[in-house]
C-alpha positions in Angstrom: 0.0 0.0 0.0 2.8 2.4 0.9 4.6 1.7 -2.4 1.3 2.2 -4.4 0.8 5.6 -2.7 4.3 6.6 -3.7 3.6 5.5 -7.3 0.4 7.6 -7.4 2.3 10.5 -5.9 5.0 10.3 -8.6 2.4 10.2 -11.4 0.7 13.3 -9.9 4.0 15.0 -9.9 4.5 14.2 -13.5 1.2 15.8 -14.4 2.1 18.8 -12.3 5.5 19.0 -14.1 3.8 19.0 -17.5 1.5 21.9 -16.3 4.4 23.8 -14.8 6.7 23.4 -17.8 4.0 24.8 -20.1 3.3 27.6 -17.7 6.9 28.5 -17.0 7.7 28.5 -20.7 4.6 30.5 -21.5 3.4 28.1 -24.1 0.0 28.4 -25.7 -1.2 25.0 -26.9 -3.5 24.9 -29.9 -5.8 22.3 -28.3 -8.0 22.1 -25.2 -6.2 20.2 -22.4 -9.5 19.1 -21.0 -11.0 17.9 -24.2 -11.4 14.2 -24.9 -8.2 14.2 -26.9 -6.4 16.1 -24.2 -7.6 13.6 -21.5 -6.3 10.7 -23.7 -3.0 12.6 -23.9 -2.8 12.9 -20.1 -3.6 9.2 -19.7 -0.8 8.2 -22.2 1.7 10.4 -20.3 0.7 8.8 -17.0 0.9 5.3 -18.3 4.2 5.9 -20.1 5.7 7.5 -16.9 4.7 4.6 -14.7 6.2 2.0 -17.1 9.4 4.0 -17.4 9.8 4.6 -13.7 9.3 1.0 -12.9 11.8 0.0 -15.6 14.3 2.5 -14.1 14.2 0.8 -10.7 12.6 3.7 -9.0 10.4 1.5 -6.8 13.0 -1.1 -5.9 13.6 0.7 -2.5 11.4 2.7 -0.2 12.0 6.3 0.9 13.6 5.4 4.3 16.5 3.8 2.4 16.7 6.5 -0.3 20.4 7.1 -1.3 22.5 8.3 -4.3 21.5 5.3 -6.6 17.9 6.1 -6.0 18.3 9.7 -7.2 20.2 8.4 -10.2 17.2 6.2 -10.9 14.9 9.3 -10.8 17.3 11.1 -13.1 17.2 8.1 -15.5 13.4 7.8 -15.3 12.7 11.5 -15.9 15.3 11.6 -18.7 13.7 8.6 -20.4 10.2 10.0 -20.0 11.3 13.4 -21.5 12.9 11.7 -24.5 9.9 9.4 -25.1 7.4 12.3 -24.8 9.5 14.5 -27.1 9.8 11.7 -29.8 6.0 11.1 -29.5 5.3 14.8 -29.9 7.6 15.1 -33.0 6.0 11.9 -34.5 2.5 13.2 -33.9 3.4 16.7 -35.2 5.0 15.2 -38.3 2.5 12.5 -39.4 -0.8 13.6 -38.0 -1.3 17.3 -37.3 0.9 20.2 -36.2 0.6 21.4 -32.6 1.2 25.1 -32.0 3.1 26.2 -29.0 5.1 23.0 -28.4 8.9 23.0 -28.9 12.1 21.7 -27.4 12.2 24.4 -24.7 9.1 22.9 -23.0 10.7 19.5 -22.8 13.9 20.8 -21.2 11.9 22.6 -18.6 9.7 19.5 -18.1 12.8 17.4 -17.4 14.2 19.8 -14.8 10.8 20.3 -13.1 9.9 16.6 -13.0 13.3 15.6 -11.6 13.1 18.3 -9.0 9.6 17.7 -7.7 9.9 13.9 -7.7 13.2 14.0 -5.9 12.2 16.7 -3.4 9.9 14.6 -1.2 12.5 11.8 -0.9 15.2 14.3 -0.1 13.1 16.0 2.5 12.1 12.7 4.1 15.8 11.7 4.2 16.7 15.0 5.7 14.2 14.5 8.5 15.6 11.1 9.2 19.3 11.8 8.8 19.6 15.5 9.3 22.5 15.0 11.7 24.6 13.8 8.8 24.7 17.4 7.4 26.1 18.5 10.8 28.7 15.8 10.8 29.8 16.6 7.3 30.1 20.3 8.2 32.4 19.7 11.2 34.9 22.5 11.3 38.5 21.5 10.5 39.7 23.9 13.1 38.0 21.9 15.9 39.4 18.4 15.5 39.6 17.9 19.3 35.8 17.9 19.6 34.4 14.4 19.1 31.3 14.1 16.9 28.8 11.7 18.5 25.5 10.1 17.9 23.4 9.4 21.0 21.1 6.3 21.3 18.7 6.4 24.2 15.8 8.1 25.8 15.0 11.7 24.9 15.1 12.8 28.6 18.8 11.6 28.8 19.6 13.2 25.4 18.4 16.5 26.7 20.7 16.3 29.7 23.7 15.3 27.6 23.2 17.9 24.8 22.7 20.6 27.4 25.8 19.6 29.3 28.0 19.3 26.2 26.9 22.8 25.1 27.8 24.4 28.4 30.9 22.5 29.4 34.3 24.1 28.9 36.5 22.9 27.3 34.0 21.1 25.0 34.9 17.4 24.4 31.9 16.1 22.6 29.3 17.4 20.2 26.1 15.5 19.8 25.2 15.5 16.1 22.1 13.4 16.2 19.7 11.5 18.5 18.5 8.0 17.8 15.5 7.6 20.2 14.7 4.3 21.8 11.1 5.4 22.2 9.1 4.2 19.2 6.6 7.1 19.5 9.2 9.9 19.6 8.7 12.8 17.2 11.0 12.0 14.2 12.6 15.1 12.7 12.1 17.3 15.8 15.0 18.9 17.6 16.3 18.9 21.2 18.5 21.8 21.9 19.0 22.2 18.2 20.0 18.5 17.7 17.7 16.5 15.4 16.0 13.2 16.3 17.2 11.2 13.3 15.9 7.7 14.0 13.4 5.7 16.0 13.0 2.1 16.9 13.0 -0.4 15.2 15.1 1.3 12.4 18.2 2.2 14.5 20.6 -0.3 12.8 19.6 0.8 9.2 20.1 4.5 10.0 23.5 3.9 11.7 24.7 1.8 8.7 23.8 4.8 6.5 25.7 7.2 8.7 28.9 5.1 8.7 28.7 4.8 4.9 28.1 8.4 4.3 30.6 10.1 6.6 34.1 9.6 8.1 33.6 12.3 10.6 31.6 10.3 13.2 33.8 9.5 16.2 31.6 8.2 19.0 28.4 6.3 19.7 27.0 7.0 23.1 24.4 4.6 24.5 22.0 5.8 27.2 22.0 4.1 30.6 20.3 0.7 30.5 19.7 0.8 26.8 21.0 -2.8 26.4 17.9 -3.9 28.3 15.5 -1.9 26.1 16.5 -2.7 22.5 16.9 -6.0 20.8 19.5 -4.6 18.3 22.0 -3.5 20.9 24.7 -6.0 19.9 24.2 -5.3 16.2 24.5 -1.5 16.8 27.8 -2.1 18.6 29.1 -4.3 15.9 28.3 -1.8 13.1 30.0 1.0 15.0 33.1 -1.0 16.0 33.5 -2.4 12.5 33.6 1.2 11.2 36.2 2.3 13.8 33.7 4.3 15.9 34.3 4.2 19.6 31.3 2.9 21.7 30.6 4.0 25.2 27.7 4.1 27.6 26.4 7.2 29.5 26.1 6.5 33.2 25.8 10.0 34.7 27.6 13.3 35.4 30.5 13.9 37.8 31.3 17.2 39.3 34.9 18.2 39.2 35.5 21.5 41.0 33.7 24.3 39.1 33.2 22.1 36.0 32.0 18.7 35.3 32.4 15.7 33.1 30.3 13.1 31.3 30.7 9.7 32.9 31.1 7.4 29.9 31.8 3.7 30.6 33.3 1.3 28.1 30.9 -1.2 26.6 32.1 -4.6 27.7 31.5 -7.9 26.0 29.3 -9.2 28.9 27.0 -6.2 28.2 26.9 -7.0 24.5 25.9 -10.6 25.0 23.2 -9.5 27.4 20.1 -11.3 28.4 16.7 -9.7 28.8 17.4 -8.4 32.3 15.1 -6.8 34.8 15.8 -3.9 37.0 17.4 -5.0 40.3 15.4 -4.4 43.4 18.2 -2.5 45.0 16.1 -1.4 47.9 15.4 -5.0 48.9 18.9 -6.4 48.5 20.3 -3.3 50.2 18.0 -3.8 53.2 19.1 -7.4 53.4 22.9 -6.8 53.2 23.1 -3.4 54.7 24.7 -3.4 58.2 25.5 -7.1 58.1 28.9 -8.9 58.2 29.4 -11.0 55.1 31.9 -13.8 54.5 32.6 -14.8 50.8 34.6 -17.9 50.3 36.3 -17.9 46.9 36.0 -14.1 47.1 38.9 -13.6 44.7 37.2 -15.5 41.9 35.2 -13.9 39.1 31.8 -14.3 40.9 33.2 -14.0 44.4 34.9 -10.6 43.9 31.7 -9.1 42.4 29.8 -10.5 45.5 32.4 -8.7 47.7 32.2 -5.5 45.8 28.4 -5.5 45.6 28.1 -6.3 49.4 30.3 -3.3 50.1 28.3 -1.1 47.8 25.0 -2.2 49.5 26.3 -1.1 52.9 27.6 -4.3 54.5 29.2 -3.6 57.9 32.2 -5.7 57.0 33.2 -8.2 54.4 35.7 -11.1 54.9 37.2 -12.8 51.9 38.5 -16.4 52.2 40.5 -17.5 49.2 43.6 -19.6 48.6 44.9 -17.4 45.7 47.4 -14.7 46.9 47.4 -13.1 43.4 43.6 -13.2 43.3 43.3 -11.4 46.6 45.8 -8.8 45.4 43.8 -8.2 42.3 40.6 -7.9 44.3 42.2 -5.3 46.5 43.0 -3.2 43.5 39.3 -3.3 42.4 37.9 -2.0 45.7 37.4 1.7 46.2 39.6 3.3 48.8 36.6 4.3 50.9 35.5 0.7 51.1 38.8 -0.9 52.0 38.4 -0.3 55.7 35.5 -2.7 55.7 37.3 -5.4 53.7 39.4 -8.1 55.3 41.1 -10.8 53.2 42.6 -14.1 54.4 44.6 -16.7 52.4 43.0 -19.9 53.4 41.8 -23.2 51.9 38.1 -23.9 52.5 38.9 -27.5 53.3 41.0 -26.4 56.3 38.2 -26.6 58.8 40.2 -25.5 61.9 41.3 -22.3 60.2 37.9 -21.6 58.8 36.4 -22.2 62.3 38.8 -19.7 63.7 38.0 -17.1 61.1 34.3 -17.5 61.4 34.4 -17.5 65.2 36.3 -14.2 65.2 34.5 -12.5 62.3 30.9 -13.6 63.2 29.3 -13.2 59.8 25.5 -13.0 59.3 25.8 -14.8 56.0 28.3 -17.0 54.2 28.4 -16.9 50.4 30.2 -20.1 49.5 31.6 -19.4 46.0 34.8 -21.4 46.4 34.9 -24.2 43.8 36.9 -25.9 41.1 34.9 -25.7 37.9 36.8 -26.4 34.7 35.1 -29.5 33.2 37.9 -31.2 31.2 40.6 -30.4 33.7 38.6 -31.9 36.6 38.2 -35.1 34.7 41.9 -35.8 35.3 42.1 -34.0 38.6 39.0 -35.6 40.1 40.4 -35.9 43.6 41.0 -32.2 43.8 37.4 -31.6 42.6 36.0 -33.9 45.3 38.2 -32.4 48.0 37.2 -28.8 47.2 33.7 -29.0 45.8 32.4 -31.7 48.2 34.5 -31.7 51.4 35.2 -28.0 51.1 31.4 -27.3 51.0 30.9 -29.7 53.9 33.6 -28.1 56.0 32.3 -24.6 55.4 28.7 -25.7 56.1 29.7 -27.4 59.3 31.6 -24.3 60.4 28.6 -22.1 59.7 26.3 -24.4 61.7 28.6 -24.8 64.6 29.3 -21.0 64.8 25.6 -20.2 64.5 25.8 -18.2 61.3 22.2 -17.3 60.3 22.5 -18.1 56.6 24.8 -20.2 54.4 24.4 -19.9 50.5 26.1 -22.3 48.1 26.8 -21.0 44.6 25.9 -24.1 42.4 25.9 -24.8 38.7 23.7 -26.1 35.9 26.3 -28.8 35.5 24.7 -30.4 38.6 21.6 -31.3 36.5 21.8 -34.9 35.2 25.6 -34.7 35.6 27.9 -36.3 33.1 31.2 -34.8 34.4 33.2 -34.8 37.6 32.3 -31.2 38.1 28.6 -32.0 37.7 28.5 -34.9 40.3 30.6 -32.9 42.8 28.4 -29.9 42.5 25.3 -32.1 42.8 26.7 -33.7 45.9 27.4 -30.3 47.3 23.7 -29.4 46.6 22.6 -32.5 48.4 24.7 -31.7 51.5 23.2 -28.2 51.6 19.7 -29.5 50.9 19.9 -32.1 53.6 21.2 -29.6 56.1 18.3 -27.3 55.0 15.8 -30.0 55.8 17.4 -30.8 59.1 18.4 -27.4 60.6 19.9 -29.2 63.7 22.1 -31.7 61.8 25.2 -32.7 63.6 28.7 -31.7 62.6 30.2 -34.9 61.3 33.8 -34.4 60.4 36.8 -32.8 61.8 39.6 -31.1 59.7 39.7 -32.3 56.1 42.5 -33.8 54.1 43.2 -36.9 52.0 45.1 -38.7 54.6 42.3 -40.3 56.5 41.4 -37.2 58.5 37.8 -37.2 57.3 36.9 -39.4 60.3 35.4 -39.1 63.7 31.9 -37.8 64.4 31.3 -34.7 66.5 28.2 -34.6 68.6 28.0 -30.8 68.5 24.6 -29.4 67.4 24.2 -25.8 66.2 20.5 -25.4 65.1 19.3 -22.3 63.4 21.5 -21.9 60.2 19.5 -21.7 57.1 21.2 -23.5 54.2 20.3 -22.8 50.6 21.9 -23.3 47.1 21.5 -21.1 44.1 21.8 -22.8 40.7 22.6 -21.0 37.4 24.5 -21.4 34.2 27.6 -19.7 32.7 28.6 -16.3 33.8 29.8 -14.3 30.8 33.4 -13.1 31.2 34.1 -15.1 34.3 37.5 -16.8 34.7 37.9 -19.6 32.3 34.5 -18.9 30.6 34.2 -19.2 26.8 34.1 -15.4 26.5 37.6 -14.9 28.1 39.0 -17.8 26.0 37.5 -16.5 22.8 38.7 -13.0 23.6 42.3 -14.2 24.0 42.1 -16.2 20.8 40.7 -13.3 18.8 43.5 -10.9 20.1 46.0 -13.5 19.1 44.6 -13.6 15.5 42.8 -16.9 15.9 41.8 -19.5 15.4 38.8 -19.5 17.7 38.2 -23.1 18.9 34.8 -24.5 19.5 34.1 -28.1 20.5 30.9 -28.5 18.5 28.9 -26.2 16.3 25.7 -27.5 17.9 26.7 -26.7 21.5 24.6 -24.2 23.5 24.9 -22.7 26.9 23.0 -20.5 29.3 24.6 -17.1 29.8 24.2 -14.4 32.4 26.2 -11.3 33.2 28.2 -11.3 36.4 26.4 -8.2 37.8 22.9 -9.7 37.3 23.9 -13.1 38.6 25.3 -11.6 41.8 22.3 -9.4 42.4 20.0 -12.3 41.9 22.1 -14.5 44.2 21.7 -11.8 46.9 18.0 -11.6 46.1 17.7 -15.3 46.6 19.3 -15.0 50.0 16.9 -12.2 50.9 13.9 -14.2 49.8 15.0 -17.3 51.7 15.4 -15.3 54.9 11.6 -14.7 54.9 10.4 -18.3 54.1 9.4 -20.9 56.6 7.8 -24.4 56.5 6.3 -25.7 53.3 7.0 -22.4 51.5 10.7 -22.9 52.1 13.2 -23.9 49.3 16.6 -25.5 49.7 17.5 -24.7 46.0 16.9 -21.6 44.1 17.2 -21.4 40.3 17.9 -18.3 38.3 16.0 -17.5 35.1 18.8 -17.6 32.5 16.6 -16.9 29.5 17.2 -19.0 26.4 20.3 -21.0 25.8 22.8 -19.3 23.4 24.7 -21.2 20.7 28.4 -21.1 21.4 29.1 -20.6 17.7 26.9 -17.5 17.8 28.9 -16.1 20.8 32.2 -16.7 18.9 30.9 -15.0 15.7 29.5 -12.1 17.6 32.7 -11.5 19.5 34.8 -11.6 16.3 32.5 -9.0 14.7 32.6 -6.9 17.8 36.4 -6.8 17.4 35.8 -5.3 13.9 36.8 -8.5 12.1 34.9 -11.1 9.9 34.4 -14.7 11.1 36.0 -17.3 9.0 37.7 -14.7 6.9 39.8 -12.6 9.3 39.5 -15.0 12.2 39.1 -18.7 11.5 36.9 -20.9 13.6 37.9 -24.5 14.2 35.8 -27.3 15.7 37.7 -29.6 17.9 35.1 -32.1 19.1 33.4 -32.6 22.5 35.8 -33.1 25.4 35.3 -35.6 28.2 32.5 -34.7 30.5 31.0 -32.0 28.3 27.3 -31.9 27.1 26.0 -30.4 24.0 23.2 -28.7 25.9 22.8 -27.9 29.6 19.6 -27.8 31.6 18.7 -25.8 34.7 16.5 -28.4 36.3 16.0 -32.2 36.1 12.8 -34.0 35.1 12.3 -35.0 38.8 12.5 -31.4 40.0 9.5 -29.1 40.3 10.0 -25.5 39.3 8.0 -23.0 41.4 7.5 -19.5 40.2 8.1 -16.9 43.0 6.9 -13.4 43.4 10.5 -12.3 42.8 11.4 -11.7 39.1 14.0 -14.0 37.6 14.1 -16.4 40.6 12.4 -19.8 40.9 12.2 -22.2 43.8 13.1 -25.9 43.1 11.4 -28.8 44.8 14.0 -31.6 44.4 14.7 -35.0 45.9 16.7 -34.6 49.1 19.0 -37.3 50.3 18.5 -38.2 54.0 21.4 -37.1 56.2 22.2 -40.7 57.3 22.9 -41.7 53.7 25.3 -38.8 53.4 26.8 -39.8 56.7 27.4 -43.3 55.4 28.6 -42.2 51.9 31.3 -39.7 53.0 33.7 -42.1 54.7 33.4 -44.5 51.8 34.2 -41.5 49.5 37.3 -40.8 51.5 38.4 -44.4 51.2 37.9 -44.4 47.4 40.0 -41.3 47.2 42.7 -42.8 49.4 42.7 -45.8 47.0 42.7 -43.5 44.0 39.7 -45.4 42.7 37.9 -42.9 40.5 35.2 -45.2 39.3 34.3 -46.1 42.9 34.4 -42.4 44.0 32.1 -41.3 41.2 29.7 -44.2 41.9 29.4 -43.1 45.5 28.7 -39.5 44.4 26.1 -40.8 41.9 24.4 -42.6 44.8 23.8 -39.1 46.2 22.3 -37.8 43.0 18.7 -38.4 44.0 16.7 -40.3 46.6 15.6 -43.8 46.1 12.5 -45.4 47.5 14.2 -48.7 47.9 17.4 -49.4 49.8 19.1 -46.2 48.8 21.1 -47.5 45.9 21.7 -45.2 43.0 20.2 -46.0 39.6 22.8 -47.1 37.1 22.0 -44.3 34.6 23.1 -41.7 37.2 26.7 -42.8 37.1 28.5 -40.2 35.0 29.5 -41.4 31.6 33.0 -40.3 32.1 33.6 -42.5 35.1 35.4 -45.2 33.2 37.0 -43.0 30.5 39.8 -41.4 32.4 41.8 -42.3 35.5 
């Protein structure tokens, strides 16, 4: 319908051009324009114009994409029509009857008028859309220090930024155009003299036209939170970076003495590969963490350090980091603001060292323990299975016991989607850790079973000490984008090295979540669990990870973000699935019931819980298998803790990981 309207408009313009050409050239035709013969003449002109315009490709694109080739098509169409009409007039005049007042001058005027009035609406529409390009092209050569920028975001933020850039001295940025995320914004209007040049959902097309049409665009500024509002966020970043345009995100204004400065943050890869996130309930998690003492095990790791930083930001009274990596703790210290360092304490300690953990917790007296310490590299743990069991199972047990014996109000285990129907050492150890926490959750007064850990037979002896009251929960989620050892960090290093990017299988998918969102939802889970009692209580929480993302898509996107082309500039090589890996992960098993909560992006899980006596019986046998270096036996014992059995407690054969007999 839109194209038909454009066609009719062009034909009307042709008729107007005929009338104007005759009027401007002061021609006096010898026949009546409104007679039957005259009307036939108009109809022939209209039909001829339509056929020639179509043949010239004038309607192969629509106005919003009008560019130089389209105006050449108009030139070609109008020129052809002028020549055809002139030849028709000469033929009619020569063979039928002379027509007074008709000569070559009228046809020249007709060509100029028709080209002008048919081009004008397209040019005006393009100007309304892309008016900023004129500003960009007019950038003064005497001002190369001022960066020309396009802003993509809400009009309210655009108003603030434009006003600030106009009044700041010295000027650093000049906003040349605004691409509004509101679909109902007034296209073509101006804010502080800067035009609104694009609306959703046409942002990508407009940006592509800009980068083709000018080399004077330096910066693309996204508004705060835009990545959660528009679907084309990653594509916009790709287009800009591929064209050498810097990409930043506006997060506010900072006052520096008498002046000020725009706070523009770098757009990181974890933001580009974003999920559909929801606004964090900062008030709720702030009320939960604020004023409390928080212990984070594995606090120097990728998730742990954000838990530490976030707890400090939310007003925790003090935060204690327990980690066995000296360098990791050093790096964490560099990330913390000077004003927060007084509330941060770090200790180099192994979580399996129960006496030291007991001493730390007794002295620090935390209100919550975030247990993020774990080994989590799937192929590596297939060979180092003893270390995986020691850290992921007995480390969790030791920390949970310490929390119970010291009366810590809450203990939260960071779990993994690898624990669902596990096929790897990592999966069975994380599932066993979940079962320990779930069993303790069901029996708040469970005894502390083992003394200090180790592989030399020290997991023995039962303590009769009871410390009721600790609430134990686990939070299960998938991959955190950009965490240590994640595909994102591996791909980034491979891209910087020039490739190849290695992928195990082109069909492989994974769930992804940004570190910031994962941490906030973990804290939200803890806040939710604090309020629940009885049948409404959950031992395991599951985070909504959205839809699984193909790993191949992640690799291709990251290569494009680096301004390169997949397969051409950076090769992609498929290496085959490694031991313990799955093609597709799941966030819950078939035997688990997912319960929707009133908190967005968080679910409760009702899962089989192993009775504490079964765990009590399995752990010494697990120690013995580790002592004998019998991997198959150790994994079979862990598989026996996978889910409850209505019979004698034996594990079903299918729950034994497929890798149990492959390595070791």
